[in-house]
Residue frames as qw, qx, qy, qz and C-alpha x, y, z in Angstrom:
[[0.776, 0.613, 0.118, 0.093, 15.82, 7.73, 1.54],
 [0.587, -0.486, 0.290, 0.579, 19.57, 7.80, 0.76],
 [0.369, 0.848, -0.166, -0.342, 21.04, 10.10, -1.88],
 [0.909, 0.245, 0.127, 0.313, 23.14, 8.67, -4.64],
 [0.462, -0.600, 0.194, 0.623, 26.74, 9.93, -4.49],
 [0.557, 0.797, 0.154, 0.178, 27.68, 12.41, -7.20],
 [0.668, -0.356, 0.116, 0.643, 31.45, 13.06, -7.54],
 [0.284, 0.947, 0.102, -0.112, 31.63, 16.66, -8.78],
 [0.277, -0.740, 0.505, 0.347, 35.44, 16.71, -8.68],
 [0.539, -0.010, 0.780, 0.316, 35.65, 13.74, -10.99],
 [0.463, 0.725, 0.504, 0.072, 33.14, 15.26, -13.39],
 [0.052, 0.960, -0.146, -0.234, 35.12, 18.56, -13.54],
 [0.397, -0.488, 0.682, 0.374, 38.31, 16.58, -14.31],
 [0.551, 0.276, 0.749, 0.243, 36.59, 14.66, -17.08],
 [0.342, 0.887, 0.306, -0.044, 35.11, 17.79, -18.65],
 [0.096, -0.872, 0.367, 0.311, 38.49, 19.58, -18.50],
 [0.500, -0.238, 0.759, 0.342, 40.11, 16.52, -20.13],
 [0.499, 0.540, 0.658, 0.164, 37.52, 16.77, -22.92],
 [0.359, 0.326, 0.255, 0.836, 38.56, 20.33, -23.63],
 [0.223, -0.876, -0.374, -0.208, 36.26, 22.41, -21.42],
 [0.168, 0.585, -0.356, 0.709, 37.73, 25.42, -19.63],
 [0.190, -0.092, -0.770, 0.602, 37.76, 25.49, -15.78],
 [0.331, 0.140, 0.238, -0.902, 34.76, 27.85, -15.73],
 [0.645, 0.090, -0.462, -0.602, 32.79, 25.79, -18.27],
 [0.516, -0.008, -0.853, 0.080, 33.49, 22.50, -16.48],
 [0.045, -0.119, -0.672, 0.729, 32.46, 23.97, -13.11],
 [0.439, 0.129, 0.032, -0.889, 29.28, 25.48, -14.56],
 [0.653, 0.034, -0.632, -0.416, 28.20, 22.28, -16.24],
 [0.389, -0.041, -0.852, 0.347, 28.94, 20.37, -13.05],
 [0.162, 0.115, 0.477, -0.856, 26.81, 22.79, -10.95],
 [0.597, 0.109, -0.224, -0.763, 23.88, 22.46, -13.35],
 [0.637, 0.034, -0.754, -0.156, 24.07, 18.68, -13.28],
 [0.228, -0.040, -0.781, 0.580, 24.37, 18.62, -9.48],
 [0.356, 0.105, 0.289, -0.882, 21.29, 20.86, -9.07],
 [0.683, 0.080, -0.437, -0.580, 19.31, 18.69, -11.52],
 [0.515, 0.030, -0.841, 0.165, 20.45, 15.57, -9.59],
 [0.004, -0.081, -0.661, 0.746, 19.35, 17.12, -6.26],
 [0.519, 0.100, -0.018, -0.848, 16.01, 18.13, -7.77],
 [0.656, 0.069, -0.673, -0.333, 15.45, 14.56, -9.04],
 [0.348, -0.042, -0.842, 0.411, 16.25, 13.06, -5.60],
 [0.204, 0.115, 0.447, -0.863, 13.85, 15.53, -3.92],
 [0.614, 0.098, -0.283, -0.730, 11.13, 14.69, -6.51],
 [0.574, 0.015, -0.818, -0.040, 11.56, 10.97, -5.85],
 [0.143, -0.076, -0.738, 0.655, 11.26, 11.56, -2.09],
 [0.391, 0.128, 0.169, -0.896, 8.08, 13.62, -2.60],
 [0.663, 0.064, -0.543, -0.511, 6.51, 10.91, -4.79],
 [0.440, -0.018, -0.867, 0.234, 7.31, 8.30, -2.14],
 [0.082, 0.121, 0.554, -0.820, 5.65, 10.46, 0.55],
 [0.524, 0.130, -0.125, -0.832, 2.58, 10.88, -1.64],
 [0.607, 0.031, -0.753, -0.254, 2.28, 7.20, -2.25],
 [0.261, -0.092, -0.818, 0.504, 2.46, 6.52, 1.48],
 [0.276, 0.170, 0.328, -0.887, -0.27, 9.11, 2.15],
 [0.613, 0.109, -0.408, -0.668, -2.47, 7.65, -0.60],
 [0.517, -0.025, -0.855, 0.018, -2.08, 4.14, 0.83],
 [0.060, -0.148, -0.692, 0.704, -3.02, 5.43, 4.25],
 [0.417, 0.181, 0.039, -0.890, -6.04, 7.25, 2.87],
 [0.594, 0.075, -0.672, -0.437, -7.11, 4.14, 0.99],
 [0.356, -0.097, -0.880, 0.300, -6.95, 2.07, 4.11],
 [0.136, 0.176, 0.463, -0.858, -9.06, 4.62, 5.99],
 [0.545, 0.143, -0.246, -0.789, -11.70, 4.70, 3.24],
 [0.578, -0.015, -0.795, -0.185, -11.91, 0.88, 3.18],
 [0.179, -0.130, -0.795, 0.565, -12.24, 0.78, 7.01],
 [0.299, 0.223, 0.277, -0.885, -15.10, 3.29, 6.95],
 [0.559, 0.129, -0.526, -0.627, -16.78, 1.53, 4.01],
 [0.490, -0.072, -0.869, 0.012, -16.86, -1.81, 5.78],
 [0.021, -0.191, -0.659, 0.727, -18.00, -0.22, 9.03],
 [0.418, 0.198, -0.003, -0.886, -20.83, 1.53, 7.23],
 [0.577, 0.058, -0.692, -0.430, -21.84, -1.64, 5.39],
 [0.321, -0.111, -0.871, 0.355, -21.85, -3.56, 8.70],
 [0.137, 0.222, 0.460, -0.849, -24.00, -0.90, 10.38],
 [0.517, 0.163, -0.290, -0.788, -26.47, -0.85, 7.47],
 [0.521, -0.008, -0.836, -0.171, -26.74, -4.64, 7.57],
 [0.138, -0.197, -0.791, 0.562, -27.60, -4.51, 11.28],
 [0.317, 0.241, 0.177, -0.900, -30.27, -1.89, 10.63],
 [0.564, 0.132, -0.548, -0.604, -31.82, -3.90, 7.80],
 [0.419, -0.078, -0.900, 0.091, -31.81, -7.12, 9.85],
 [0.019, 0.217, 0.631, -0.744, -33.42, -5.31, 12.77],
 [0.454, 0.220, -0.079, -0.860, -36.10, -3.87, 10.45],
 [0.547, 0.061, -0.751, -0.366, -36.80, -7.35, 8.93],
 [0.271, -0.143, -0.880, 0.362, -37.07, -8.94, 12.37],
 [0.189, 0.248, 0.415, -0.855, -39.39, -6.13, 13.64],
 [0.519, 0.182, -0.330, -0.768, -41.55, -6.45, 10.49],
 [0.474, 0.001, -0.872, -0.122, -41.71, -10.24, 10.89],
 [0.101, -0.218, -0.779, 0.579, -42.91, -9.85, 14.52],
 [0.339, 0.258, 0.147, -0.893, -45.63, -7.35, 13.46],
 [0.566, 0.174, -0.519, -0.616, -46.91, -9.62, 10.76],
 [0.207, -0.020, -0.970, 0.130, -47.22, -12.77, 13.00],
 [0.500, -0.471, -0.453, -0.569, -50.81, -13.63, 13.95]]
């Protein structure tokens, strides 16, 4: 996952042009940059969770069909054995 570029120098310049002091502009920029980094990390975490859920879903489906197939074979075997026992 690629991070979106965030130009902190440009933001400081814009805040100073709007009347912020150097310290205020830098503080606001730091807070916004941290928030941006947290958002990017959150998006990456959500993408990882979605991938893990998809993998788990595939495993569950695979086991479910395997179990259904096995049960079908057992039932067919039982029906055939019962039919042979009931033949005169």
